N, C-alpha and C positions, 0 to 999 in steps of 0.2 A: 504493500500500500504506500510506503514512503516514496518510491520513485514516481508513482502516479501523482501524489500530492506535490512533489517537487516540481514536476512538469506543469501542473496547474498553477503553481505560484509564479513560475516563469512567465506563463501566459498572462496571468492577472496583472503583473507589474510590467505591462508593456508601455514603456515610455515612448516607443516609436509612434504610437497612435496620437500622442500629444506633444511630442518633442519636449520632454521635461528635462530641466537642468536640475541635478541633485542639489545644487546650491540654493534653489528656490523652494525646495521641499522643507516645510516647517516640521511636519510630523505625519505619520501614517497610522491609520487604524484598520486592523484586520478583524473581520468577524467570520465565524465558521459555524455551521450547523452542528448540533451535538453528536451526530453520527461520524464526524471527522475527528478522530482522536489519536491519530498516529504521530502527530508532531504539532508544534506550535506554528501557526501561519507565518510569523515574522522570521522564522529560522532560516529560510532560503533568502528572503529579501535583504536581510542584513549583510549577506555576503556579496551583494551586487556592488560594483564600483561606485564609490561616493555615498553609499548608504550606511556605512559603519558608524557615523555620528548622528544619524537621524533618529529621533525618538520613535519607537515602534510599539504599538499597543495591540494586544489581541483580546477579543471578547467573544463570548458565546452568544449566538443568536437565540431568540425566544423560540420555544417549541410551539408551533401553531398547527392545528389540524390541517392536513392537505397542503402544507407548504412545501417548497422546493427542498429536497434533501441533497446532501453532498454538495453544499454550496459555500464558497468562500467569497466574501465581499471585501473590497479594499477601498478605503476613503483616504485620498491624499490631500493634505492641506498645504496650499501653496501661497507664497508671496511672489506674484508674477505681474509684469506689466501687461500681459495679454488680456484682452477682453474675454468675458465668459463665453461668448459665442465662438471664440477661437479654440476652446477646449471641448473635447468630445468624450462623453461618457462611453465606457467600453463594457459591453455585456457579452460574454462568451458562452457558447454552447446553449444549454437550457436556461441559463440566467437571462437570456434575451427576452424571455416571456415575462420577466419581472417588470420591465419598463419598455414595452414595445414602442411607446411614443418617442423615446429618445435613444433606444439601443442602436449601437453601431454594430451591425452584423458583419461577421467575417466569413 
């Protein structure tokens, strides 16, 4: 399970979709559904270049009936000169159903 989670984390933290500069990242919050318990979500992210000094927080998502399972969410807090409309939310795989109104499908 750990290699699968590591791959998901690499996908989730895709700076290429938003051209993020690690110097602009204030902090990052990861949340995971309770069924994902093999590793802490920030464990892979903190090894990324420039991410070793960024505060990373992980939390567990609420258990809600019929909610999406095996889901990791990442919220990146930025100080950036870019306008909001220049930043694109990224929803991968089944997570795209969470916000189809703004999901960037790959």
